[in-house]
C-alpha positions as CSV (number, residue, x, y, z in Angstrom):
1,X,-211.5,-82.0,6.2
2,X,-211.0,-78.5,3.5
3,X,-208.2,-76.3,5.3
4,X,-208.3,-72.9,4.8
5,X,-208.8,-71.0,1.6
6,X,-210.4,-74.5,-0.2
7,X,-206.7,-76.4,0.3
8,X,-207.9,-80.8,-0.1
9,X,-206.0,-81.1,3.0
10,X,-206.4,-79.6,7.1
11,X,-204.1,-76.9,7.7
12,X,-205.4,-76.2,11.0
13,X,-202.3,-75.2,13.4
14,X,-199.6,-75.5,10.4
15,X,-196.5,-74.2,10.8
16,X,-195.4,-71.6,7.5
17,X,-192.1,-72.0,6.5
18,X,-191.0,-69.4,3.8
19,X,-188.3,-69.0,1.8
20,X,-186.9,-67.3,-1.5
21,X,-185.4,-68.5,-4.1
22,X,-182.4,-66.8,-6.0
23,X,-184.6,-66.1,-9.1
24,X,-187.2,-64.2,-6.4
25,X,-190.2,-67.3,-6.6
26,X,-191.1,-67.7,-3.1
27,X,-192.2,-71.3,-1.6
28,X,-194.1,-71.6,1.6
29,X,-194.3,-74.7,3.4
30,X,-197.3,-75.7,5.3
31,X,-196.2,-78.4,8.0
32,X,-198.7,-80.5,10.3
33,X,-197.1,-82.3,13.0
34,X,-193.5,-82.0,11.5
35,X,-194.9,-83.2,8.3
36,X,-194.9,-81.1,4.9
37,X,-198.7,-81.4,4.0
38,X,-199.1,-78.6,1.0
39,X,-196.3,-76.3,-0.7
40,X,-197.0,-73.6,-2.2
41,X,-195.4,-71.9,-4.8
42,X,-195.6,-68.0,-5.8
43,X,-193.3,-67.1,-9.3
44,X,-192.0,-64.1,-9.6
45,X,-193.8,-64.2,-13.4
46,X,-197.0,-65.9,-13.5
47,X,-199.6,-67.5,-11.5
48,X,-199.7,-69.0,-7.9
49,X,-199.6,-72.8,-7.8
50,X,-200.2,-75.3,-4.9
51,X,-198.4,-79.0,-3.9
52,X,-200.8,-81.3,-1.5
53,X,-199.9,-84.3,-0.1
54,X,-203.1,-84.9,0.8
55,X,-202.8,-89.0,2.1
56,X,-200.3,-87.5,4.8
57,X,-197.7,-90.5,3.6
58,X,-194.7,-87.4,3.3
59,X,-195.0,-87.2,-0.3
60,X,-196.6,-84.8,-2.6
61,X,-199.7,-86.8,-4.4
62,X,-198.7,-88.5,-7.7
63,X,-201.1,-89.0,-10.7
64,X,-200.5,-91.5,-12.5
65,X,-197.0,-92.3,-14.5
66,X,-195.4,-90.6,-11.2
67,X,-196.6,-87.0,-12.3
68,X,-197.4,-84.8,-9.6
69,X,-200.6,-82.4,-10.2
70,X,-200.5,-78.8,-9.9
71,X,-203.2,-76.6,-8.5
72,X,-204.1,-73.1,-8.9
73,X,-206.7,-70.9,-7.6
74,X,-209.1,-69.8,-10.5
75,X,-211.5,-67.5,-8.7
76,X,-211.5,-66.1,-5.0
77,X,-213.9,-63.5,-3.5
C-alpha cells in the first residue's frame, strides 16, 4: 500500500514528531505503532528528502553496501 503523498509505506494513523536542528534543518519522524517508518528532512538549503523503512524492521532501508537510499520528490501537482 502506498501512503499519502506517494510514500512507499503505509502512514495512516502515523504520529508525527518534528524537531529543528541547531543548523535550522527540520526533521519530521512518522511513527506507526511506535516504530519510525519514514523520516522527512527539510534542510535550510536544498531540497527536502525522505528516508523509509519499507519492511518494518525498525531500520531505514539499505541498498547494497549498506548505503541508505535517499528519495526526493521531483514533481507534485
